[in-house]
Structure formats: structure tokens, C-alpha cells
N, C-alpha and C positions, 0 to 999 in steps of 0.2 A: 847967203851963208857959203861958207867954205867948207870942203870936207876932205879929210885926211884919211885915205885908203890904206888898212893895216894889211899885214901880210896874209892873213886869214881869207880876207875879202878877194884879194889877189889870186890865192891858190884856187878858192872856189872858182874864179873866173877862168884860169887856167885849165882846170878839170872839166869845164863846159856845165857847172852846176849853177851858175848865176849869169844873167845876162846884164853883165856889168856896163857893155859898151851902150844899150839902151839908157841904162840909170845914168850913165855919166852926160850923155846927149840931153836927158830930160833935166839934169841940174845944171848942165852948163860945163864945157871942158876947162874954162879958165877958172872954175871954183873947185876943181878936184886936184888932190896934190898926192904924191907918193914920197914917204920920207927915205933919206939916203939910208937908213937902217933896213926898211922893206926892202928896198933894192938890193943891198947886200944879202939878206935872207933868201929871196927868190933866185 
């Protein structure tokens, strides 16, 4: 299964409110993506 990370999830991670690095490792780095729009918003 593939995962598209939205802006809210990334902001929670950047603020230290979410251990996204552990979640991504668990799901597999190759299965997690960020859209160009999310990159722009960040």
C-alpha cells in the first residue's frame, strides 16, 4: 500500500507532535510520498 502525506501530517511532524520517522520506517520509505502541492505549502 502507498501513502500520500498531506500538509497537516508534515506540520505535526515538524512541530514534534508526531513520530513520523518511525511510522515511515514501519510502512517503508518507498511507500511514502509527498505531493508537489504539499512541498509548496511547507
